C-alpha positions in Angstrom: 0.2 0.3 0.4 0.8 3.8 -0.7 3.4 2.7 -4.0 4.4 4.8 -6.4 5.6 4.1 -9.6 7.8 5.7 -11.3 7.7 5.3 -14.9 10.8 6.2 -16.2 11.0 7.7 -19.4 13.1 9.3 -22.7 12.3 12.1 -24.5 12.1 10.2 -28.0 8.4 8.3 -25.4 6.9 12.6 -25.9 4.8 14.0 -28.1 4.0 17.2 -29.1 2.2 19.2 -26.6 3.8 17.0 -23.6 4.8 19.5 -20.3 8.2 17.2 -18.8 11.2 17.5 -16.7 14.5 16.5 -17.2 15.3 13.7 -14.5 18.9 12.0 -15.7 21.1 13.5 -18.3 24.1 11.2 -18.9 27.4 12.9 -17.9 29.0 12.5 -21.3 26.0 15.4 -22.5 25.4 16.9 -19.9 28.2 19.6 -20.5 26.8 20.4 -24.0 22.9 20.9 -23.1 23.9 22.7 -20.1 25.3 25.5 -22.8 22.5 25.1 -23.8 20.8 26.3 -21.0 19.2 22.8 -20.3 20.2 21.3 -16.9 18.4 18.1 -14.7 15.2 19.5 -13.2 14.0 22.2 -16.5 10.6 22.1 -17.6 10.5 21.8 -20.9 7.6 21.3 -23.4 7.7 19.3 -26.5 7.2 21.2 -30.1 7.7 18.1 -31.9 8.5 14.5 -31.8 8.5 12.8 -35.7 10.0 9.3 -35.9 14.0 8.8 -36.6 14.1 12.2 -35.9 14.4 14.8 -34.1 12.4 16.4 -30.8 11.9 19.8 -29.9 12.4 21.4 -26.8 11.0 25.1 -26.2 12.2 26.3 -22.5 11.1 29.9 -22.3 12.3 31.1 -26.1 15.3 29.4 -25.9 13.8 26.4 -28.8 15.6 23.5 -29.4 16.1 19.8 -31.3 17.5 17.3 -29.9 18.7 14.5 -32.7 16.5 10.5 -31.5 20.2 8.7 -30.5 20.5 11.9 -27.8 16.5 11.6 -27.3 16.5 8.4 -26.4 19.3 9.0 -23.5 17.1 11.2 -22.1 15.2 10.4 -19.7 12.4 12.8 -17.9 9.0 12.2 -16.3 5.8 14.3 -18.2 4.7 17.0 -15.6 1.3 17.8 -17.8 0.6 15.8 -21.5 -2.7 18.3 -24.0 
């Protein structure tokens, strides 16, 4: 009783309009994403997720396209979906 089930998901599993929180960034990607203004704990909105292609995220005025290879490595949790 009282168990909390957390669904692990990556950026390729979200859909357009979803608001998510970044929960895990692999060490090898951390520096690059920090330079772009994205870090663990940030909330972003998915603008588009193209099958076999990039995921486009929006954080305030920043829009960022992440290739499928990188998007699959970044874990998140759903905050709000459309």
